[in-house]
N, C-alpha and C positions, 0 to 999 in steps of 0.2 A: 851328269854321272855321278851316283853317289859313293862315298866313301866315309870312313871313318872321320872323327874330328880330323881334320889337315890344315886348318887354319888356326893358329893360338889365338888365346882373347887379343894379347900385344898387338900382333899384327891388324886383327879386326879393329882394335883401338886406333891405331894408327891411321888406318884407311879410313875410319869415322871423322876423325879429326881433321884429316885433308880436305873432307866435305864440307863438316859444318863450321871450323873455327874460323872466324874473320880474321886478317892480318892487318899489322901495321895501323895505318888510320882509320881503318873501321872497325877494330878494337878500341882503338881511344876514343871514336864517335859514339860508340855503342855506350860507354862507360861514363863520360864526362861530356858536360854541355859547355855551350858558349859563355856562358855567366861564371865558368872557371872551376867546374868541377862537381856539379849536382849528378847524381845518377839519374840515366832516363829510361832505362828499362833492364828487363830481364830475357834470358835466354834460358827457355824452358823445354826441357824434351821428355817426350812422352810419345807411345804408340797408338795408333788409330783403331784401337781395340774396345772391348767391351768393358774391361777392367778401367778403362780410362775417360768414362763418359762424362764425369764431372768437369774434366780439363776441355773437352772439346765444348761442352755447355759453356763453361765460362767464356770461352773464346767468341763463341756465337752468340750470346747474350750480353756483350760487353762488360761481363761482371769485371773483368780485370781493369777495362778503360774507366769504368766508375769509381775504382779506387783511385784513377790517377795513375795508373801503371802502363808502360808500353812492353807488353808482353810477346817476343818472338818465338813460336811454337818450332819445335825443332822435332820432326816426326820419324821413329826408328820404326824398327820391326818387332823388339821386342824389351823388356826391363834390363837385361844384361848389357844391351848396347845403351841405354840411358845410363846405366851406371858406367859404362866407357868413355861415354861422351864427358861426364861428369869429372873423371879421371884425367882426362886428358884439357879439361879447360876448354872444350866446346860448348859447355852448358854450365848456367849458374844454379840451376835447379832441375832435379830430375824425379820422374815418377815411377816407380817399379814395385814390383811385388817382393815378399819377404827372402826368397833365396838370393837375387840377385842385391838385396839392400844389405844381407848379411854380408856377402862377398866384397861389397862396395867398403863398408864400415871397418872390414876386417884388414884390407889393403890401404884404406884411407880413413884412419879414426877422426883426424880434423873436421871432417864433414860429417853433417849432423842429419839425424832425423827428427822432422820437427811435428809430424802429426801422422795419423792416417785417415784416409779418406772412405775406405771401404773394405771388404773382404769376403771372405767364404769359400772354402777350398772346392765346395762344388762347382765353381766354374771352371774348374780344370776337369777335362773329359778325357777317356781314353776310347780310343775308337780303333776296331779291329775288325778283320775279315772273318768271315762267318765260318769258319773252320776252328777259332779261337773262342772258347766258351768259357774258359776259366781261367784265373790267374796264371796258373801253373803251363796252361796251355803256350804262355809266351814262352817259355824255354825254348832255345833252338831257332827262336825266330828273329826277325829284323824288326826293330822299334825307332820310329823316327821322333825325335824329339829336340828342343833347343836346351844345349846344357847350359847350366849356371842359372835357368830359368826358374821361376817360382812354380811353374808347372814339374820342373825336374825334381826339385825337393819334394814336391807331394807323391811323385810316381816313387821316390827311394822310401819315403815313409809306407806307402802302400803296399808297394813290392814286399818289404820287410815284414809286415804284417799278415800279408796272404802267403808266405813260404815260398816267394819266386826267387830262385837262385839267380841272382844278376849276372854273374860270369857265365851263364848260359843264354844270357840275351845280349843280341847284337845291338847295342844302341849305336844309333847313327845321327851326330850332332847335325841338325840341317837348320837353315833359315826356314821358319814357319810357312812363309809364301810358298816353299818348293814341296811341301809335305801332300797338301791334298792330291796333286798330279802322281808323287810317287805312291800314294798308295793307288789310286786309280790303274796305274801300269804295272801293280805286282810289284815294285821295287821294294815296297814294306809291307810287314803283315799287319803291322800296329802301327797309331801313333797316339801320344799324349800332347794336348795344348789346351790352352785357354779359348775363348771365342774373339774373332769369329773362324778360327782354324779349324775347330772340331765340326762347326756347322758345314764351314766350307767344304771339308772332307764328305760329309754326309750329302750334300749336294752335287759334288764330283764323282762320287762312288757309287751312289744308288743303293740298292739291295745288295750290292756287295760287300757292305761293311754293316757293323752295328756297334753301339753302345755297349762296350765291357764295364766301364766302370766311370763312376765320378770319384773326386778324392775327399770327400765329404767325411768329417770324421778324423782325418788324419791334417796333423799339421795345425791344429787349433784354428785360429779364425784367419790364418793365411792372410794376412792384411795388405792392402796397397798401402803404399808410405812416399812423402816426399821428402827427399834428400838435398839438402841445402851445401853449396861448398864454404870451406871456411872462408875463402875472400869474400863472398857475399854476405856471410851474416857479420863480417867485421865492417864492411864498408858500406852495406844497404839493409840494416836492419829494419828500418821503416819500410822499405820494399817488400821484405818476406812479411812482416805482418799485415800487409796490405793484399798480398797475393793469398795468403791462409782465409785471411777474412772473403775474398772474393770465392775462393774455393768452398768456402761454408755456403756462400749463398748458391753456389751451383749444385751442391749437395743436397740442400732444401728443395731446389727447383726439379732435379731428378726424382726426387721422391713424391713431389707433389703430383706428377705425371709422367709415367712410364712412356704413355704413348707420344705425348710431344718430345721427350727425350730421343725416342726412338726415330722421328722425323727428322732432327738435328743430327743424328750418330750414322744411321743407315746410309746416307751417302758416302761418309767418309769411311765405313769399316767394310763397305760391301755388300752386307745383309741386307735382305729383304725387311721391311716394315715389321711384318709378323715376327720373323725370326728376331729381330734386333729387341722389340720387345720382351720376348720371351726369355732372351738371353737377361736383358737387364734384372729381371727377377732373381737371378741366379745369385745376386750380389747384395749383401746389406750395405746400405750407404749411409756413413755416420762420420763426421770431422769429429777425432778424439785422438786420444793415447790411454789405453788402459792397460792394467796389469795383463789382461789376457794377451793383448797384444805383444807386450814386453814375453808372456810366456812363449808365445807362438815363434817369435824370433829366435828364442832361446832354442827351441824344438828344433827348428830349423838349422841353426848353427850346429847342434850336434849331431844332423844327419850329415850335413856337408862336412864336417871333419870326419865323421867316419868313412866316408866315401873318398876322403882326400882332397876335396875341391877348396878347403882352406888347410892351413897348415897349424892354426891355432883358433881356440876359442876367442872371439874378440869380446871387450868390455862393452856390453851392450848398454849397460845403466849409463856410461859415459857417454855413449854415442846417441843419445837422444836430450833433445831441447826444446822443452815443450812450451817457453815462454811465451810462443807466440799465438796459442790456441787461447780462445774466448774464455773466460773465466765466470764462473756461476754467480749470478748477484748474489 
């Protein structure tokens, strides 16, 4: 049954922690070795979605292993859940989009963004039933979205730019996996999500829905970022450097062949090979941190503040630590 956001972020974080956080000896075993304390591995949380392809590739191709890392993937359904896992100590490193990143560093400024590895707001799509033909047609309708997600931030910017009265849109906070069926059964009039959820909605609903918009041109580069916990930065800086190097190799591999990337990722995302490759092209893959990425985070922060999702603008400059990025010769 659909309802407005009935579960707080705190509740979801505690539930996620109960699933993902090892306890007692398991934690000690993960962090210390028999030789008296050398770090063994990293717990990395991300989603099996198109936005996270380099992480899936790095695991599949052994790029983390080649760097001498033992990486334990912790799979969630969206970036906001990765932010929660990092906050509760369930993960050492988390991948997420711009809006969850802003929320994360607002609440936990001791954790740092170390790089972006991709981006592009066009990866967020708004699918609507056929009676909705313009942005303002959403007024009086029900929209499904994952609140606090990167898509959510882009939607807020898009809606404002298109004159949509948000107080007239019934926004329902749903897990992305719930949205395609809710659209198909008529419980929702529209949905917004990144891939594979938008494509899954198309496949589930067929001709009953159409793409109303992408969010390209809103929220700048809409970067996908890597955030590292304070503890990991202090205790495992060499492991963080190795993870960033491995991620760079994976980004290069994705750019070299979208078809081979699709073959690796499609079984994980649930998309067809054709849809996976098409979606891969909607992002720009690049290991980096540039002024335009910082500007995009600042834009996301301003919108989240205006919508009451954060209580104050975070110090985004202090939230970024780029020492692990490779330097130009």
